[in-house]
MIZA-652753 format. One record per residue: x, y, z of N, C-alpha, C, CB in turn. Coordinates in steps of 0.05 Angstrom, whole numbers, plus 5000, padded with zeros to 4 digits. Each point is the difference from the previous one (the first is absolute). Glycine has a CB too. Layout:
BEGIN
XYZXYZXYZXYZ;...
This chain:
BEGIN
326262043987498949764988502249824990495950254987;503749505015502049804991499249904973501049875048;501150114937499549904973501149724998500350464980;497949355011500849724998500049934971498249895045;503950034944500149924972498549744995504350234995;495049724981498649754994501649765008497750234962;500849565041501349755008501849894979496249915029;503150154946501749904978502750135000496049914973;504250355033502650145000501449985027498250314966;500449595055501349975027502349805000495650125021;504249684963502149804999502550114988496649654997;503150544984502350114987501450215017497949914956;500650255058501250225015499449985030499650294961;500849475049499449955028501850175018498549544989;504050495004501950165016499350295000503549674990;495850444986499350284999497450065016502350034955;495949785044497550045015500450015029497649774964;504250065047500549995028501450265009500449514998;501550594986501350255007498150235000504349824981;493950184999498050224998498149995023500449994951;498849775058498249975022501350105026497949614977;504750325028501350095024500350315000502449565003;498150564974500350294998497450145006503749944967;494249965022497450125004499149985029498849904953;501849875059499249965028501550195018499149524991;503650525004501650185016499050294998503949704994;495450384982499150284996497350045014502450014956;495949795044497450025012500350035030498049734964;503950125048500450005029501350275007500549505002;501250604982501350255006498150244999504249814982;493950175000498150224996498050015023500549974951;499049805063498249995022501350025027497049744971;505850255031501350005026499950275013503049654984;497750355044500050255015502450164992497749785039;501850484954502250174992502150045022496950234968;502449735058501850055022501849765006496750315019;502749444971501649765006502750014986495849745004;506450135009502750014988500149844974502050065046;499850014939500349864974500849715005501250434977;498449395004500649715003503049955006496249904970;505750255018502849935004500950075029500950094951;497750105062500750065028499149775018499550494991;498249395003499149775016501949774998495250154993;505849794983501949784996502650045015498049924956;502950335046502650065014499649965030501350334965;496349765046499649955029499949705006497550435002;501349424981499849715005502849884999495449994979;506350105004502849884998501550075025500050044950;499850205061501450085024499149835024500550474982;496949485020499049845022501149724999495850275001;504549624975501149734997502950005009496949914962;504750295031502850015009500350035030501250204956;497049965056500150035029499449745014498650474995;499449384994499549745012502349814998495250074989;506249944988502349824996502350085019498749944952;501750325051502250095018499449925028500950384969;496549655039499249925027500549715005496650375000;502649464980500449715003502949935002495849924974;505950225009502949955001501250085027500250074951;498850155060501050085027499349805021499650484986;498049415012499149805020501849754997495350174998;505349754978501749774996502850055011497449884959;503750365037502650065010500150005031500950274959;497049845053499850005029499949715011497650454998;500849384988499849725009502749864998495249994986;506250054992502649884996502050095021499149964951;500850305056501850105020499449885028500350424974;497149555031499349885026501049715002496050305002;503749554975500949735000503149985003496149874971;505350315015503050005002500950075028500350134952;498350075060500850085027499649775020498850474989;498949395007499449785019502149774996495150124999;505549824976502049794995502850085010497349864960;503550395035502650105009500249995030500350294960;497649795053500050005030500249725011497350415000;501349404986500149725010502849884996495249954989;506050124987502749914995502050115020498949964951;500750305056501850125019499849875027499650434976;497949505031499649865026501349734999495750255007;504049614970501349744997503050025002496249854972;505050355014502950045001500850075029500150154952;498250015060500750085027500149755019498050464992;500149365003500049755016502349834994495150025002;505849984972502349844993502550105014497949904956;502250365051502350105014500049915029500050404970;497949485039500049905027498750185021504049754988;494850475003498850195020497349895010502450384978;496249485005497449915008499849705002498150414980;503749445006499949715001502949895002495749994973;504649765037502649885005501149894974498849905047;503950114949501349894977500749715006501950464987;497349364996500649715004503049954995495349874987;506050005032502849934998500549725011501250495004;501249414989501049755012502250075020498849734958;501350145064501950065021500949755014497950455006;504449585008501049785016501550125024500449704960;500050145060501350095025503049954999495849915025;505750284984502949975003500549815024500950474981;501149365016500549805021502950005009496249724982;504350145040502649975011500949714995499250365035;503249614954500949734994502949994992495449884986;505649885008502849964991500150044970500949685038;501250454953500450054972502649894990497250425004;502749394977502449874989501050164976498449555016;504250514984501350144978501749804985500050445026;499449544948501449814983501750144979496349685007;505750184984501550074976499249824977503950175028;495849954949499349854976502350004980495150115007;505349664980502349984982499349794979503350155035;498349854944499949794979502249805005498050324967;501349425032501949795006500049784979499550115048;502649734954500249764983500649765017501750284962;496849505033500449765015502749884992495049915002;506750055018502849894995500449755017501750474989;498849304999500449765016502450045019498149724963;501750165060502350015019502349834990496850085038;502649714947502149824989499149914973501549855046;500450154935499549894973502449834992497150404988;502549365002502249824993499549894972500849885049;501350134935500049874974501349735003500250444975;498249355021501049735004501549914975496149895031;506550054972501749914978501149725007501250484988;499549384991501449745004502850055009497249784965;503850055053502850025010501949824984498250115045;500649704941501649824983498750004972501549715040;500150214941499049994972498949724995503450344985;494449665000498849744993497150044990502949775034;496050024956497250014990498049975023501549814956;496350345042497949985020498449754995499750505004;500049355017498449754998497350035013504249744999;495450485017497450025015499650295008500349525017;497250584980499250255012497949945021500950254956;499749825069498449925023498250225010503649685012;496150544974498250225010498150084978503650165031;494349974977498050124982500350305000496849625007;503050504970500350294998497950145018501849954953;499150255063498350145018499649875027497750174960;503649605044499749855025501650145022499349574974;499650415051501550095023501649765011496450345011;506249714993501849795009501350105026500849834952;500349975062501650065024502949954995496149885029;505650254987502849964997500749715004500950475016;500749414965500849725001498349824983501650095045;496150014944498449834983501449944973495850205021;503849564969501249934974498650144977501249555019;500550584964498950144977500549854974500750435025;501749464972500749864975502349815005498550394972;502049435009502149805002501650004973497449725034;505250254969501849974977501049715000501550495001;499049414975500949724998502449955018498449984952;501349845068502149965020502249804992496650125034;503049724945501849784994502950094997496249764978;504450445006502950084998501250075027499150174954;499449945064501150085025500249765019498050464994;500449345003500349765015502649854993495049965002;505750064972502649884991502350155013497949864956;502050405045502150155013500349945029499250374967;498649585046500149925029501449735003495750265008;503749564974501349735002503050034996495849784983;505050384997502950044996501350125024499150054951;499650165060501250135023500149815024498350444983;499849395020500049815022502349804997495050065005;505549854970502249814996502750135005497249764966;503150485025502650145005500450045030499650224956;498349845058500250055029500849745014496650374997;502249414994500649745013503049934995495249854994;505850204982502849944994501950165018498749894953;500750365050501750185016499949935029499350374967;498449545042499849925028501649755005495450215003;504649604978501649755003503050065001496449754975;504550445008502850075001500750135026499950064951;498450105059500550145026500249795022497550414984;500649405016500149805022502649834999494949984998;506049964977502549854998502450165010498049764960;502050515033502250175009499950035030499950244956;497949775056499850025029501049755013496050314995;503449464994501049745011503049994999495849774986;505450324991502950004997501250195021499649894951;499250345053501050195019500149885028498350384972;499649475035499949885026502449805004494950055000;505749794978502249805002502750155002497349674973;503050555012502550155001500450125028499550114951;498549975061500350115027500849785020496550354990;502549415007500849785017502949924996495349834999;505550174975502849944994501950225010498549744961;500550515038501750225010500449975029498350294964;499849615051500349965029502149795006495250145007;505049664974502049795003502750084988496349664999;503850584991502450114988500949834976501450195044;496549714941500549834977500150164974497849615023;501050634976500050184976500850275009496449734977;504350435003500850275006497550185004504349944973;496050285042497750185004499050124973501750105046;500149934935499250124975497949834985504550214997;495749535005498049824987497350035012503749684989;496250345038497550045014498750274993501649705037;500150504961498950274993498950004972503250225031;498349644950499049994972497349864998504850004985;494949795031497549854999497750175011502549575004;498150595017497950185012499250214980501949925045;500150184939499350204980498249884978504350245009;496349514983498449874980497149965010504149774982;495650175043497349975012498450264997501749655032;499750574974498650264998499350064971502550175040;499149754941499350044972497549844992504850074990;495149695020497649834994497550115013503049604996;497450525028497750125013498950244984501949865044;499950304944499150224983498749894975503750295018;497449504971498849884976497249905005504549874984;495250005039497349905008498150245004502049605021;499050614991498250245004499150114973502450105043;499449924937499350104974498049814986504550224996;496049525007498149814989497350025013503849694989;496250365036497450035014498650254990501949785041;499550434953498850244989498849954973503250275025;498349584958498949944973497549825003504650044980;495349795039497749835005497650175009503049615012;497550575007497950175009498950184978502049995046;499950114937499150174978498349854980504150275005;496649484990498449834982497249965011504249784984;495750175043497349975012498450264999502049655030;499450584973498650264999498950044972503050185035;498649764944499050034973497649824995504750124985;495449645026497849824997497550115014503249614998;497250515026497750115014498850244986502149855043;499650304942499150234985498349944976504150235015;495849514978498249924979497150035009503449694982;496150325044497350065010500050305007499449525019;498950634966499950295004497850065020501650084952;499150055070498250055022499450305001501749605026;496050464987499150285003501850135021495249894987;506150345006501750135020498450165021503650024966;494150085026498350165018497149914997503250394998;495249695021497149954998498750234984500049755044;498150184939498750214984498449884977503650325012;495849854969498449924977501849984976495950215019;504049564967501649974976498650134976501949575018;499850524964498950134976499849804977501950445014;498349664961500049834977502749884996496450284979;503649465015502549854996501450094975498149615025;504650394976501650084978501349774985500850425024;498849344986501149764987498049775003504750155009;495349674972498249775000501649745003496750264972;501849535034501249745002501449934974496549865034;506050044968501649924977501950224991496349724987;503450535023501850214992502749965015496150324992;506049764994502650005013500450265015501949694963;498550305062500350245017502950015009495249985015;505650274989502850065008499950195024501849934953;500350055063500250185023500350294991502049635027;498950424949500550274990497650124987504749884994;493049985005497650114987499150255015498649544984;500850685002499250255013497249995011503150254969;495149625016497250005008499449795021498850164955;502949645047499549795020497649834991501950295036;497149574984497749824995497450135007503049615009;496950545013497650135010500850215020497249594992;501050615013500450215020498049965022501850324965;499249695060498349985023499850275014501249515007;496450584998499550265013498649965027499850224955;501449895065498849985027497850215002504349835020;493250094985497850185002498649995028499449944951;501549895066498849975027502349975020495749794981;505150435032499050274997501250144975499450035050;499550214944501050154977500450295009497549694968;504250455017500650285007498750194980504349855020;495350394989499150224983501950245004495149845003;506050254975501850235001498550254990504049704992;496250525024498750254993501750235009495449785003;504050464988501550245007498350205014503049924960;498250235058498650225014501750254997497849695033;500950544970501550264998501850035024496250204973;506049945023501950045022498850175022503749964968;494250205026498750165021498549825020499750384968;499449395023498549825018501949815015496250024968;506349995026501949815013500250035030502550004958;497650255053500250035030497849865015502350434992;495349584998497849875015500249704999497150384989;503949514988500449714998502249915019498550014952;503750145048502349935017499250015030503250174965;495250045041499150025028498449765009500050504994;498249414988498449775008501749745001496050224979;505949765003501749765000501749995026500150014950;501050225057501750015024498549955026503050314976;494449755023498349955024499549705004497950454993;502849394987499649715003497349914992503350015036;495050174955497349924993500049894971498150355031;500249454965499749884974498550194981500149535021;500950504955498750184981498449834980503750355005;493749654997498449844981499950134972497249845039;502849984942499950084972497949844986504950135000;493550004983497949864985500550044970496750075038;502649734947500450014970497249984987504749795003;494850394978497550004985500649974970497850305035;500149634951500349964971500350264986497449585003;502850424970500550244985497750205003502649734967;495050185036497750185003499550095029498049784960;503650125058499850065029497349935012503350374992;495649414997497449915010500249755017497950214960;503949615032500249745013502749985015497149794965;502750145061502449965016501249734994498150305037;504449704955501449754992501549875023500450194954;500349965066501449885022500750215021501849664969;498950245054500850175023502649895011495250135011;506850054992502649915010501250215019500649734959;502050285041501450185018502550114985498349755041;502650484968502550124989502449835009497950465000;503749464980502249825006502750155002497549634976;503050545005502650144999499850244983502549575008;499650604994500250244982502850024989496450245026;503849894951502650044988501750185017498049934954;504750075040501850155016500750284988501949575017;496850504962500550274988497650094984504949904999;494850364999497850134985500950044971498350235041;500049714941500550054971500050304995498049554987;504450565007500250294996498550104976504449985023;495249844957498650084976497050045004503549764974;495350085043497150015005499350105027499549634968;502450385051499450085027498349805015500350474985;500049285009498449795013501849795012496250084967;502649765051501549785013498449744996502050325034;499449474959498749744996499649855027502149984954;495649915049499349835023499049734990498950415027;501549394990499049734994498249905022504249914974;493549995018498149885019499749714994497550435003;501849425018499749714997497149925005504749935015;494249904967497349905002500049705001498350404974;500149485044499849715001499149884974499150035048;498950094939499049924973499249705001503050344978;495649595043499149725002498049924978500950025049;497650184942497949944979501150044972496650155032;505949934965501250024974499050244983500649525002;498250685012498950234985502150184988496149985030;506350024982502250164989501849834982499850305042;500949824935501549854980502550164994495849804981;506450065012502550124995499850214978502349585014;498950664991500150234982497250134996503949784977;494250165040497450114998500050295010497949555006;500650634981499750285009497950015021501550174955;499049975067498150025022500150295011500449515012;497450575001499950255015500449945029496950214966;504949935046500849945028498950225018504249774985;494750145038499050185021501449925026495550074976;506050125036501549945024499250195022503949844972;495550055051499350165023502550115013495849725008;504350554996502350125012499450155026502050044955;495450025050499450155024497049965007503650344990;495849665035497249985010499650235020499849494992;498350685002499350225018497649925017501850344967;498749655059497949915018498350245008502949635017;494550324987498150205009500150264983500449815046;499550154928500050234982497150084993504449854981;495250415013497350094992499849944970499950375036;498149464957499749914972497550124988502549575011;497750554966497850124986499949914971500250405031;497549584957499949934972501350214982495849745009;505750184972501350194982497950164985503949704996;493750194998497950144985498950245016498949574978;501550445048499050225015501850254998497949685031;504550294960501850234999499450194977503549715021;496350544985499550214980502450195001495049975005;505650154972502250184998499250274989503049614993;497850605020499350274992502450185002495449925015;504150344983502250205001501350005027497650284967;500949655055501250005027501349745007496550335013;503349474969501249745006498049785000503550235027;497249554987498249775002498050035022503749714981;493850215014497950025020498049784996500650505004;497649475015497849804998497550145010503149605007;494650294985497450105010499249815022498650194955;501249915069499349855024497050055006504750025018;493849774984497150025006499750035030498749724960;500150515048499650055029497449875010502550434996;497049605029497649875012497450124990502749905040;497350364952497650124990499549964971500650345035;501049494952499749944972501350184981495849815013;505650404996501450184982502949914998497050385013;504449724967502849934995501850225008498649704963;503850225046502050195008502549954984498150035047;503050174941502549984985502349985019498150264961;503349515040502149955019502749954986496649815032;505350374971502749954988501449775014500350494988;501149354996501449765011502849994989495649755005;506150115011502749944991500249704995502050415025;498749514951500049724993502849885003496250084969;503749655035502549855001500249814977500050035050;501249734954500249814978497249894992504649875016;495250074958497549904990500649764982497950455002;500449355000500249764983497249904994504549885019;495050094955497349914992498050215006501349535009;496550405004497850195006500150105029497249764965;505150215049500250095027502350195003498149575016;501550654999502150205005500250055030499150224955;503349805054500550075028499750305004503249605006;495350485015499650285006501850075024495149994983;506850195011501850085022498850195019503849934968;494750275021498850215017497350074988504550185014;493649915003497550114991497649835006502550214966;497749535038497749835004500649825024498850014951;499049905061500249805021498249764993500950365034;499649424979498549764994497050045006504149725011;494350184971497150025003498850234983500549815045;501050374945499050224984498949894974503350325021;494349784971498749924976500750194977496249795027;505050114952500950174978498549924975504550055020;495050144962498649964975501949884980496950395009;502249394978501749874980498950034972501449685035;496150394962498850034973497950225002500849514988;499150664991498250235000501150265010496549675006;506150344998501350245012500050234980502849715028;496850244946500150224980497750205004502249684968;495750255047497750185004500050125028497449734967;504850245047500050095028501750255004499449525014;500050615008501650225010499650025030499750254955;501649935058499850025029497250055009504650185000;494449655019497450045012497749884985501850405018;498649474959497849884985499049765015502050174956;495449805044498749775013500149764981497050315028;503749464982500249764983498349785012504650134985;494949684998498649755007501749774992495450224996;505349615022501749774994498249784990503450135035;496849824939498349804987501649734997497450364976;505249655026501649764998502450025019498649934952;501649885066502349995018501949784991497250175039;505049924949501949814988501649855022500350294959;500149455037501749855020502850094999497049614996;504350395027502950095002501749754995498950385033;503049654948501849784995502249995020499050034952;502549755048502249975020502350174993498549535009;503250525011502350174996502149864983499250225043;502049944938502049894983498949824979503350045036;498449864946499149814980502149784998497550364975;
């Protein structure tokens, strides 16, 4: 039987009533249960084991699924890697054909623009400048008027010399007339021979005096002419060193202006003594050796000329020899004392096998290239290289004209790998 407390006391002992009710209910159920059934704690343990088994089974299923996914992904990656090796798909590469052509071999050097002629224009007589007839930076020709010095003092000297010359000439003419009379009298035996000889000697003295006076007259005219200062050479004038009104002297170190010949102009540069035999061989053959001049960055060509001369000895300190080239310089691109890069042609190889330098590979066995065969696979071909300039190399042995070589993508290749040419690079000309 269940005992229910009054409602008035239920509010105070609600918790005790609930506990009592649960206890009574459990006892009632236990008294009416089957004596052969397992106890309650055994049933709870079985239920817990079943839950763990289900969890373990689910975990095993998840592990199996993850393994299957990993295996599938790994297999796909392996297949992809295998294809990257070229067994199942072609490797994309860039290639170009080896060609037959002429190859120019150049020597490169550093040079300095050196004028073939430079003249410092100085006054030949002393005096004040009355005129400057040129503009700074102007191109002048030989004989052009550059400046004038006050000519009046020199005109006076000319007049004096002319008067002295006239006096001496008059004395000479008088002595010659007397000599003629003495000779006539000598024929008539009216005077002694000694008088005629003395008069002849006096004539010769007057002739010498006239000659000296003529020299002084010519010198005075020369000094007068030197008041006009003329250009001694053709070229470009620099900045003037004297202005109008300045007193100039023949002894002035700076002079009036400097003229530099720039058309044509020379370039002096040095080459190594090891390169000298090839230069001499070309010179002795009578062939013209072309020389080109480039700016400091080697991007712009400033002029094209020819080898003019070479020095007569090698500098033992540097092991180099100086050479001089001549450039027409009609456009004035080359300037005195300008630094230039020189490129000189010393040899031309005809019908050489030319290959891009980018195609050359180097390994333990030496230099080789990947040659693309007709079936699309590559063949490792050893080569012997010759001179190279820029992006072109001469192939001495190993290749023939028309062979297609790989120029880009060779890092993924090996013998027999199939390739796909996705870019065919144009072949540049031989030499640079």
